[in-house]
N, CA, C and O atoms as a GROMACS GRO file, in nm:
protein
  468
    1ASP      N    1  -0.561   0.534  -0.313
    1ASP     CA    2  -0.629   0.662  -0.405
    1ASP      C    3  -0.507   0.674  -0.501
    1ASP      O    4  -0.539   0.715  -0.613
    2SER      N    5  -0.396   0.652  -0.487
    2SER     CA    6  -0.289   0.677  -0.606
    2SER      C    7  -0.315   0.577  -0.707
    2SER      O    8  -0.200   0.534  -0.700
    3THR      N    9  -0.358   0.517  -0.780
    3THR     CA   10  -0.364   0.418  -0.849
    3THR      C   11  -0.529   0.424  -0.915
    3THR      O   12  -0.588   0.343  -0.986
    4ARG      N   13  -0.569   0.550  -0.862
    4ARG     CA   14  -0.710   0.559  -0.985
    4ARG      C   15  -0.651   0.639  -1.117
    4ARG      O   16  -0.728   0.675  -1.205
    5LEU      N   17  -0.524   0.662  -1.123
    5LEU     CA   18  -0.496   0.727  -1.287
    5LEU      C   19  -0.455   0.608  -1.330
    5LEU      O   20  -0.543   0.548  -1.394
    6ILE      N   21  -0.354   0.551  -1.318
    6ILE     CA   22  -0.280   0.434  -1.361
    6ILE      C   23  -0.429   0.312  -1.373
    6ILE      O   24  -0.435   0.257  -1.482
    7LEU      N   25  -0.507   0.285  -1.302
    7LEU     CA   26  -0.629   0.181  -1.353
    7LEU      C   27  -0.726   0.259  -1.407
    7LEU      O   28  -0.829   0.192  -1.403
    8HIS      N   29  -0.755   0.403  -1.473
    8HIS     CA   30  -0.846   0.484  -1.526
    8HIS      C   31  -0.948   0.439  -1.473
    8HIS      O   32  -1.030   0.401  -1.557
    9ALA      N   33  -0.992   0.420  -1.318
    9ALA     CA   34  -1.104   0.399  -1.282
    9ALA      C   35  -1.124   0.445  -1.132
    9ALA      O   36  -1.032   0.503  -1.074
   10LYS      N   37  -1.210   0.425  -1.088
   10LYS     CA   38  -1.234   0.470  -0.936
   10LYS      C   39  -1.149   0.360  -0.854
   10LYS      O   40  -1.089   0.261  -0.896
   11ALA      N   41  -1.166   0.412  -0.710
   11ALA     CA   42  -1.072   0.368  -0.627
   11ALA      C   43  -1.085   0.227  -0.589
   11ALA      O   44  -1.192   0.183  -0.546
   12GLN      N   45  -0.958   0.138  -0.608
   12GLN     CA   46  -1.017  -0.029  -0.620
   12GLN      C   47  -1.024  -0.027  -0.471
   12GLN      O   48  -0.998   0.061  -0.390
   13ASP      N   49  -1.071  -0.160  -0.456
   13ASP     CA   50  -1.077  -0.241  -0.301
   13ASP      C   51  -0.939  -0.233  -0.240
   13ASP      O   52  -0.846  -0.258  -0.315
   14THR      N   53  -0.921  -0.212  -0.154
   14THR     CA   54  -0.817  -0.255  -0.044
   14THR      C   55  -0.785  -0.367   0.020
   14THR      O   56  -0.876  -0.448   0.034
   15ILE      N   57  -0.707  -0.386   0.051
   15ILE     CA   58  -0.626  -0.506   0.093
   15ILE      C   59  -0.746  -0.528   0.240
   15ILE      O   60  -0.844  -0.599   0.217
   16LEU      N   61  -0.735  -0.481   0.346
   16LEU     CA   62  -0.778  -0.453   0.413
   16LEU      C   63  -0.941  -0.447   0.412
   16LEU      O   64  -0.997  -0.518   0.497
   17SER      N   65  -0.999  -0.393   0.350
   17SER     CA   66  -1.137  -0.406   0.359
   17SER      C   67  -1.185  -0.531   0.317
   17SER      O   68  -1.274  -0.592   0.376
   18LEU      N   69  -1.114  -0.578   0.192
   18LEU     CA   70  -1.110  -0.696   0.146
   18LEU      C   71  -1.120  -0.817   0.219
   18LEU      O   72  -1.200  -0.911   0.211
   19ALA      N   73  -1.023  -0.795   0.290
   19ALA     CA   74  -1.006  -0.899   0.398
   19ALA      C   75  -1.084  -0.898   0.497
   19ALA      O   76  -1.122  -1.009   0.535
   20ALA      N   77  -1.133  -0.780   0.568
   20ALA     CA   78  -1.287  -0.757   0.632
   20ALA      C   79  -1.363  -0.842   0.605
   20ALA      O   80  -1.409  -0.943   0.659
   21ASN      N   81  -1.375  -0.770   0.479
   21ASN     CA   82  -1.543  -0.867   0.441
   21ASN      C   83  -1.496  -1.021   0.399
   21ASN      O   84  -1.589  -1.097   0.424
   22ALA      N   85  -1.385  -1.090   0.344
   22ALA     CA   86  -1.395  -1.221   0.373
   22ALA      C   87  -1.338  -1.277   0.512
   22ALA      O   88  -1.306  -1.394   0.534
   23GLY      N   89  -1.335  -1.194   0.581
   23GLY     CA   90  -1.289  -1.248   0.760
   23GLY      C   91  -1.143  -1.276   0.758
   23GLY      O   92  -1.093  -1.312   0.865
   24SER      N   93  -1.086  -1.267   0.678
   24SER     CA   94  -0.907  -1.253   0.745
   24SER      C   95  -0.799  -1.196   0.613
   24SER      O   96  -0.838  -1.178   0.497
   25VAL      N   97  -0.715  -1.182   0.642
   25VAL     CA   98  -0.611  -1.122   0.506
   25VAL      C   99  -0.594  -1.322   0.417
   25VAL      O  100  -0.597  -1.353   0.298
   26GLU      N  101  -0.581  -1.390   0.513
   26GLU     CA  102  -0.502  -1.542   0.488
   26GLU      C  103  -0.660  -1.570   0.345
   26GLU      O  104  -0.632  -1.596   0.228
   27ASP      N  105  -0.794  -1.556   0.388
   27ASP     CA  106  -0.855  -1.552   0.269
   27ASP      C  107  -0.865  -1.496   0.150
   27ASP      O  108  -0.950  -1.534   0.070
   28LEU      N  109  -0.782  -1.400   0.125
   28LEU     CA  110  -0.774  -1.380  -0.002
   28LEU      C  111  -0.653  -1.453  -0.103
   28LEU      O  112  -0.564  -1.528  -0.063
   29GLU      N  113  -0.676  -1.412  -0.235
   29GLU     CA  114  -0.586  -1.415  -0.333
   29GLU      C  115  -0.534  -1.318  -0.401
   29GLU      O  116  -0.586  -1.216  -0.447
   30LEU      N  117  -0.422  -1.359  -0.404
   30LEU     CA  118  -0.311  -1.205  -0.486
   30LEU      C  119  -0.436  -1.146  -0.579
   30LEU      O  120  -0.474  -1.031  -0.558
   31GLU      N  121  -0.514  -1.248  -0.705
   31GLU     CA  122  -0.596  -1.169  -0.784
   31GLU      C  123  -0.742  -1.091  -0.732
   31GLU      O  124  -0.829  -1.038  -0.801
   32ASP      N  125  -0.734  -1.103  -0.602
   32ASP     CA  126  -0.818  -1.036  -0.570
   32ASP      C  127  -0.766  -0.895  -0.484
   32ASP      O  128  -0.853  -0.811  -0.462
   33VAL      N  129  -0.682  -0.878  -0.454
   33VAL     CA  130  -0.608  -0.782  -0.446
   33VAL      C  131  -0.516  -0.688  -0.537
   33VAL      O  132  -0.459  -0.584  -0.503
   34MET      N  133  -0.516  -0.735  -0.630
   34MET     CA  134  -0.449  -0.640  -0.743
   34MET      C  135  -0.507  -0.650  -0.882
   34MET      O  136  -0.549  -0.756  -0.928
   35LYS      N  137  -0.506  -0.505  -0.964
   35LYS     CA  138  -0.544  -0.498  -1.060
   35LYS      C  139  -0.435  -0.446  -1.151
   35LYS      O  140  -0.330  -0.415  -1.095
   36VAL      N  141  -0.442  -0.431  -1.293
   36VAL     CA  142  -0.335  -0.442  -1.392
   36VAL      C  143  -0.420  -0.318  -1.452
   36VAL      O  144  -0.540  -0.308  -1.479
   37GLY      N  145  -0.320  -0.236  -1.461
   37GLY     CA  146  -0.360  -0.072  -1.525
   37GLY      C  147  -0.296  -0.087  -1.637
   37GLY      O  148  -0.279  -0.194  -1.696
   38TYR      N  149  -0.233   0.093  -1.692
   38TYR     CA  150  -0.199   0.132  -1.780
   38TYR      C  151  -0.036   0.064  -1.804
   38TYR      O  152   0.026   0.061  -1.698
   39ARG      N  153   0.023   0.024  -1.896
   39ARG     CA  154   0.120  -0.066  -1.957
   39ARG      C  155   0.157  -0.186  -1.863
   39ARG      O  156   0.270  -0.233  -1.855
   40ASP      N  157   0.022  -0.238  -1.777
   40ASP     CA  158   0.042  -0.383  -1.725
   40ASP      C  159   0.098  -0.348  -1.602
   40ASP      O  160   0.147  -0.442  -1.540
   41ILE      N  161   0.106  -0.225  -1.544
   41ILE     CA  162   0.179  -0.175  -1.420
   41ILE      C  163   0.016  -0.241  -1.283
   41ILE      O  164  -0.105  -0.218  -1.278
   42ARG      N  165   0.114  -0.324  -1.198
   42ARG     CA  166   0.041  -0.390  -1.144
   42ARG      C  167  -0.013  -0.274  -0.988
   42ARG      O  168   0.064  -0.200  -0.928
   43CYS      N  169  -0.152  -0.292  -0.957
   43CYS     CA  170  -0.167  -0.192  -0.835
   43CYS      C  171  -0.242  -0.255  -0.710
   43CYS      O  172  -0.333  -0.337  -0.706
   44VAL      N  173  -0.188  -0.203  -0.630
   44VAL     CA  174  -0.265  -0.264  -0.477
   44VAL      C  175  -0.279  -0.132  -0.421
   44VAL      O  176  -0.221  -0.029  -0.455
   45GLU      N  177  -0.384  -0.153  -0.308
   45GLU     CA  178  -0.423  -0.031  -0.202
   45GLU      C  179  -0.424  -0.105  -0.120
   45GLU      O  180  -0.471  -0.218  -0.123
   46SER      N  181  -0.344  -0.021   0.009
   46SER     CA  182  -0.341  -0.117   0.161
   46SER      C  183  -0.442  -0.087   0.202
   46SER      O  184  -0.515  -0.183   0.225
   47GLY      N  185  -0.485   0.017   0.224
   47GLY     CA  186  -0.605   0.085   0.339
   47GLY      C  187  -0.548   0.114   0.459
   47GLY      O  188  -0.431   0.108   0.496
   48GLY      N  189  -0.686   0.158   0.537
   48GLY     CA  190  -0.647   0.125   0.653
   48GLY      C  191  -0.794   0.169   0.732
   48GLY      O  192  -0.907   0.158   0.684
   49PRO      N  193  -0.753   0.226   0.879
   49PRO     CA  194  -0.862   0.248   0.938
   49PRO      C  195  -0.921   0.394   0.916
   49PRO      O  196  -0.872   0.476   0.838
   50GLU      N  197  -1.039   0.415   1.001
   50GLU     CA  198  -1.097   0.550   0.954
   50GLU      C  199  -1.005   0.647   1.020
   50GLU      O  200  -0.929   0.615   1.111
   51PRO      N  201  -1.016   0.782   0.965
   51PRO     CA  202  -0.910   0.881   1.040
   51PRO      C  203  -0.971   0.890   1.208
   51PRO      O  204  -1.079   0.899   1.267
   52GLY      N  205  -0.814   0.879   1.243
   52GLY     CA  206  -0.809   0.911   1.404
   52GLY      C  207  -0.894   0.773   1.512
   52GLY      O  208  -0.946   0.780   1.623
   53VAL      N  209  -0.876   0.663   1.420
   53VAL     CA  210  -0.890   0.568   1.489
   53VAL      C  211  -0.823   0.446   1.436
   53VAL      O  212  -0.847   0.404   1.323
   54GLY      N  213  -0.718   0.375   1.538
   54GLY     CA  214  -0.629   0.277   1.486
   54GLY      C  215  -0.539   0.306   1.445
   54GLY      O  216  -0.523   0.427   1.463
   55CYS      N  217  -0.422   0.240   1.368
   55CYS     CA  218  -0.272   0.262   1.328
   55CYS      C  219  -0.288   0.222   1.213
   55CYS      O  220  -0.299   0.103   1.187
   56ALA      N  221  -0.292   0.348   1.097
   56ALA     CA  222  -0.285   0.348   0.968
   56ALA      C  223  -0.149   0.227   0.939
   56ALA      O  224  -0.151   0.120   0.880
   57GLY      N  225  -0.081   0.272   0.981
   57GLY     CA  226   0.088   0.232   0.985
   57GLY      C  227   0.058   0.043   0.979
   57GLY      O  228   0.151  -0.026   0.935
   58ARG      N  229  -0.043  -0.012   1.014
   58ARG     CA  230  -0.087  -0.148   1.013
   58ARG      C  231  -0.131  -0.200   0.930
   58ARG      O  232  -0.127  -0.323   0.920
   59GLY      N  233  -0.189  -0.119   0.841
   59GLY     CA  234  -0.264  -0.130   0.682
   59GLY      C  235  -0.110  -0.187   0.589
   59GLY      O  236  -0.099  -0.286   0.516
   60VAL      N  237   0.005  -0.072   0.630
   60VAL     CA  238   0.097  -0.103   0.552
   60VAL      C  239   0.183  -0.212   0.583
   60VAL      O  240   0.260  -0.247   0.493
   61ILE      N  241   0.185  -0.256   0.659
   61ILE     CA  242   0.267  -0.403   0.767
   61ILE      C  243   0.210  -0.536   0.716
   61ILE      O  244   0.263  -0.643   0.685
   62THR      N  245   0.052  -0.484   0.717
   62THR     CA  246  -0.031  -0.659   0.661
   62THR      C  247  -0.034  -0.671   0.528
   62THR      O  248  -0.044  -0.788   0.491
   63SER      N  249  -0.028  -0.567   0.419
   63SER     CA  250  -0.029  -0.567   0.284
   63SER      C  251   0.110  -0.591   0.243
   63SER      O  252   0.110  -0.687   0.166
   64ILE      N  253   0.237  -0.541   0.263
   64ILE     CA  254   0.342  -0.607   0.231
   64ILE      C  255   0.394  -0.773   0.262
   64ILE      O  256   0.461  -0.858   0.204
   65ASN      N  257   0.313  -0.760   0.396
   65ASN     CA  258   0.366  -0.899   0.400
   65ASN      C  259   0.264  -0.981   0.348
   65ASN      O  260   0.291  -1.094   0.307
   66PHE      N  261   0.131  -0.929   0.345
   66PHE     CA  262   0.023  -1.036   0.230
   66PHE      C  263   0.128  -1.090   0.110
   66PHE      O  264   0.163  -1.202   0.073
   67LEU      N  265   0.172  -0.900   0.051
   67LEU     CA  266   0.229  -0.977  -0.086
   67LEU      C  267   0.354  -1.006  -0.133
   67LEU      O  268   0.394  -0.993  -0.249
   68GLU      N  269   0.440  -1.062   0.004
   68GLU     CA  270   0.523  -1.126   0.021
   68GLU      C  271   0.516  -1.245   0.001
   68GLU      O  272   0.585  -1.315  -0.074
   69GLU      N  273   0.432  -1.272   0.066
   69GLU     CA  274   0.376  -1.420   0.098
   69GLU      C  275   0.315  -1.473  -0.007
   69GLU      O  276   0.312  -1.592  -0.037
   70ASN      N  277   0.265  -1.380  -0.064
   70ASN     CA  278   0.180  -1.437  -0.223
   70ASN      C  279   0.232  -1.422  -0.325
   70ASN      O  280   0.169  -1.409  -0.430
   71GLY      N  281   0.399  -1.419  -0.316
   71GLY     CA  282   0.471  -1.424  -0.424
   71GLY      C  283   0.423  -1.267  -0.508
   71GLY      O  284   0.380  -1.310  -0.615
   72ALA      N  285   0.414  -1.165  -0.513
   72ALA     CA  286   0.362  -1.074  -0.571
   72ALA      C  287   0.467  -0.997  -0.634
   72ALA      O  288   0.457  -0.934  -0.739
   73TYR      N  289   0.612  -1.015  -0.528
   73TYR     CA  290   0.745  -0.962  -0.618
   73TYR      C  291   0.824  -1.013  -0.703
   73TYR      O  292   0.942  -0.994  -0.732
   74GLU      N  293   0.726  -1.095  -0.747
   74GLU     CA  294   0.788  -1.225  -0.821
   74GLU      C  295   0.822  -1.176  -0.956
   74GLU      O  296   0.719  -1.158  -1.022
   75ASP      N  297   0.937  -1.146  -1.023
   75ASP     CA  298   0.894  -1.120  -1.172
   75ASP      C  299   0.862  -0.966  -1.221
   75ASP      O  300   0.799  -0.929  -1.320
   76ILE      N  301   0.935  -0.882  -1.108
   76ILE     CA  302   0.900  -0.721  -1.145
   76ILE      C  303   1.031  -0.671  -1.105
   76ILE      O  304   1.109  -0.714  -1.021
   77ASP      N  305   1.044  -0.541  -1.207
   77ASP     CA  306   1.152  -0.482  -1.184
   77ASP      C  307   1.139  -0.361  -1.109
   77ASP      O  308   1.246  -0.315  -1.069
   78TYR      N  309   1.047  -0.306  -1.082
   78TYR     CA  310   1.033  -0.200  -0.949
   78TYR      C  311   0.909  -0.236  -0.875
   78TYR      O  312   0.816  -0.316  -0.875
   79VAL      N  313   0.957  -0.137  -0.815
   79VAL     CA  314   0.835  -0.128  -0.672
   79VAL      C  315   0.820  -0.016  -0.642
   79VAL      O  316   0.921   0.052  -0.627
   80SER      N  317   0.683   0.047  -0.624
   80SER     CA  318   0.668   0.182  -0.612
   80SER      C  319   0.601   0.173  -0.490
   80SER      O  320   0.519   0.081  -0.491
   81TYR      N  321   0.608   0.258  -0.348
   81TYR     CA  322   0.540   0.271  -0.253
   81TYR      C  323   0.474   0.414  -0.210
   81TYR      O  324   0.552   0.504  -0.180
   82ASP      N  325   0.325   0.439  -0.204
   82ASP     CA  326   0.307   0.579  -0.198
   82ASP      C  327   0.251   0.561  -0.052
   82ASP      O  328   0.137   0.516  -0.038
   83VAL      N  329   0.337   0.600   0.072
   83VAL     CA  330   0.299   0.610   0.209
   83VAL      C  331   0.335   0.736   0.249
   83VAL      O  332   0.416   0.811   0.194
   84LEU      N  333   0.263   0.757   0.360
   84LEU     CA  334   0.272   0.839   0.418
   84LEU      C  335   0.389   0.861   0.531
   84LEU      O  336   0.431   0.777   0.610
   85GLY      N  337   0.435   1.011   0.515
   85GLY     CA  338   0.573   1.041   0.577
   85GLY      C  339   0.572   1.000   0.774
   85GLY      O  340   0.668   0.977   0.848
   86ASP      N  341   0.411   1.004   0.806
   86ASP     CA  342   0.447   1.009   0.990
   86ASP      C  343   0.491   0.853   1.003
   86ASP      O  344   0.478   0.758   0.927
   87VAL      N  345   0.547   0.868   1.129
   87VAL     CA  346   0.605   0.707   1.154
   87VAL      C  347   0.499   0.683   1.324
   87VAL      O  348   0.544   0.621   1.420
   88VAL      N  349   0.379   0.739   1.323
   88VAL     CA  350   0.272   0.717   1.472
   88VAL      C  351   0.337   0.544   1.512
   88VAL      O  352   0.405   0.511   1.609
   89CYS      N  353   0.298   0.480   1.426
   89CYS     CA  354   0.274   0.350   1.467
   89CYS      C  355   0.409   0.293   1.398
   89CYS      O  356   0.471   0.206   1.460
   90GLY      N  357   0.448   0.327   1.299
   90GLY     CA  358   0.592   0.261   1.221
   90GLY      C  359   0.594   0.209   1.129
   90GLY      O  360   0.696   0.193   1.062
   91GLY      N  361   0.447   0.156   1.092
   91GLY     CA  362   0.403   0.081   0.961
   91GLY      C  363   0.491   0.163   0.846
   91GLY      O  364   0.586   0.108   0.790
   92PHE      N  365   0.452   0.289   0.818
   92PHE     CA  366   0.462   0.393   0.683
   92PHE      C  367   0.622   0.386   0.677
   92PHE      O  368   0.671   0.452   0.585
   93ALA      N  369   0.701   0.324   0.750
   93ALA     CA  370   0.830   0.308   0.697
   93ALA      C  371   0.870   0.125   0.718
   93ALA      O  372   0.983   0.085   0.748
   94MET      N  373   0.803   0.074   0.705
   94MET     CA  374   0.819  -0.048   0.672
   94MET      C  375   0.904  -0.066   0.567
   94MET      O  376   1.007  -0.131   0.587
   95PRO      N  377   0.885  -0.028   0.475
   95PRO     CA  378   0.970  -0.031   0.342
   95PRO      C  379   1.111   0.023   0.356
   95PRO      O  380   1.203  -0.033   0.297
   96ILE      N  381   1.129   0.125   0.429
   96ILE     CA  382   1.274   0.139   0.449
   96ILE      C  383   1.367   0.050   0.574
   96ILE      O  384   1.477  -0.006   0.560
   97ARG      N  385   1.297   0.058   0.674
   97ARG     CA  386   1.310   0.038   0.791
   97ARG      C  387   1.375  -0.174   0.777
   97ARG      O  388   1.465  -0.230   0.840
   98GLU      N  389   1.275  -0.236   0.665
   98GLU     CA  390   1.370  -0.380   0.703
   98GLU      C  391   1.378  -0.365   0.554
   98GLU      O  392   1.296  -0.436   0.496
   99ASN      N  393   1.463  -0.285   0.469
   99ASN     CA  394   1.540  -0.279   0.329
   99ASN      C  395   1.446  -0.350   0.281
   99ASN      O  396   1.498  -0.457   0.249
  100LYS      N  397   1.330  -0.353   0.255
  100LYS     CA  398   1.257  -0.349   0.088
  100LYS      C  399   1.282  -0.231   0.006
  100LYS      O  400   1.218  -0.227  -0.099
  101ALA      N  401   1.357  -0.140   0.030
  101ALA     CA  402   1.429  -0.021  -0.040
  101ALA      C  403   1.506  -0.014  -0.116
  101ALA      O  404   1.586  -0.050  -0.030
  102GLN      N  405   1.577   0.001  -0.217
  102GLN     CA  406   1.728   0.026  -0.221
  102GLN      C  407   1.748   0.124  -0.276
  102GLN      O  408   1.867   0.153  -0.289
  103GLU      N  409   1.649   0.217  -0.330
  103GLU     CA  410   1.635   0.373  -0.321
  103GLU      C  411   1.503   0.425  -0.305
  103GLU      O  412   1.392   0.380  -0.334
  104ILE      N  413   1.562   0.589  -0.224
  104ILE     CA  414   1.361   0.613  -0.149
  104ILE      C  415   1.386   0.804  -0.191
  104ILE      O  416   1.468   0.895  -0.180
  105TYR      N  417   1.253   0.775  -0.240
  105TYR     CA  418   1.253   0.940  -0.332
  105TYR      C  419   1.161   0.977  -0.201
  105TYR      O  420   1.080   0.906  -0.140
  106ILE      N  421   1.211   1.150  -0.172
  106ILE     CA  422   1.092   1.210  -0.080
  106ILE      C  423   1.008   1.292  -0.109
  106ILE      O  424   1.039   1.410  -0.097
  107VAL      N  425   0.872   1.256  -0.157
  107VAL     CA  426   0.796   1.404  -0.213
  107VAL      C  427   0.749   1.480  -0.165
  107VAL      O  428   0.717   1.422  -0.061
  108MET      N  429   0.716   1.571  -0.155
  108MET     CA  430   0.625   1.676  -0.099
  108MET      C  431   0.539   1.731  -0.129
  108MET      O  432   0.542   1.758  -0.249
  109SER      N  433   0.430   1.776  -0.062
  109SER     CA  434   0.361   1.890  -0.137
  109SER      C  435   0.360   2.018  -0.132
  109SER      O  436   0.455   2.052  -0.062
  110GLY      N  437   0.291   2.124  -0.176
  110GLY     CA  438   0.306   2.256  -0.126
  110GLY      C  439   0.213   2.267  -0.028
  110GLY      O  440   0.217   2.387   0.002
  111GLU      N  441   0.123   2.208   0.048
  111GLU     CA  442   0.045   2.211   0.195
  111GLU      C  443   0.121   2.209   0.295
  111GLU      O  444   0.222   2.140   0.298
  112MET      N  445   0.067   2.318   0.435
  112MET     CA  446   0.139   2.260   0.495
  112MET      C  447   0.141   2.119   0.615
  112MET      O  448   0.218   2.082   0.703
  113MET      N  449   0.012   2.073   0.559
  113MET     CA  450   0.061   1.944   0.620
  113MET      C  451   0.178   1.836   0.613
  113MET      O  452   0.215   1.761   0.703
  114ALA      N  453   0.219   1.845   0.503
  114ALA     CA  454   0.290   1.791   0.434
  114ALA      C  455   0.438   1.805   0.559
  114ALA      O  456   0.522   1.719   0.586
  115MET      N  457   0.425   1.913   0.599
  115MET     CA  458   0.570   1.963   0.665
  115MET      C  459   0.592   1.892   0.785
  115MET      O  460   0.695   1.880   0.852
  116TYR      N  461   0.448   1.836   0.806
  116TYR     CA  462   0.423   1.769   0.952
  116TYR      C  463   0.482   1.597   0.922
  116TYR      O  464   0.493   1.505   1.003
  117ALA      N  465   0.505   1.600   0.807
  117ALA     CA  466   0.546   1.409   0.818
  117ALA      C  467   0.698   1.417   0.810
  117ALA      O  468   0.765   1.314   0.813
   0.00000   0.00000   0.00000
């Protein structure tokens, strides 16, 4: 959902939903999951299970691994991850934990639920 404005479109398909339809993440190509939007910003949505079912962090781990294995990080200057702050399954913290981030910015909203992150 964080890519809608950049893409000037409805939500794009997620890596996990495309992988489910294709059979596995190994059956996907980078072009299947990456869309180019405003000012040539490359966008990918990881996706996750239905709320309350499974580990949403697993989608982050699967997506980042897929992007690395398929060369998505080559020839780019910046990467921005829009992830939840909770670490129920640990996946949301992967960009931090595995030194994939040089700088980290924490953004919270005025909603009370953000305080639980």
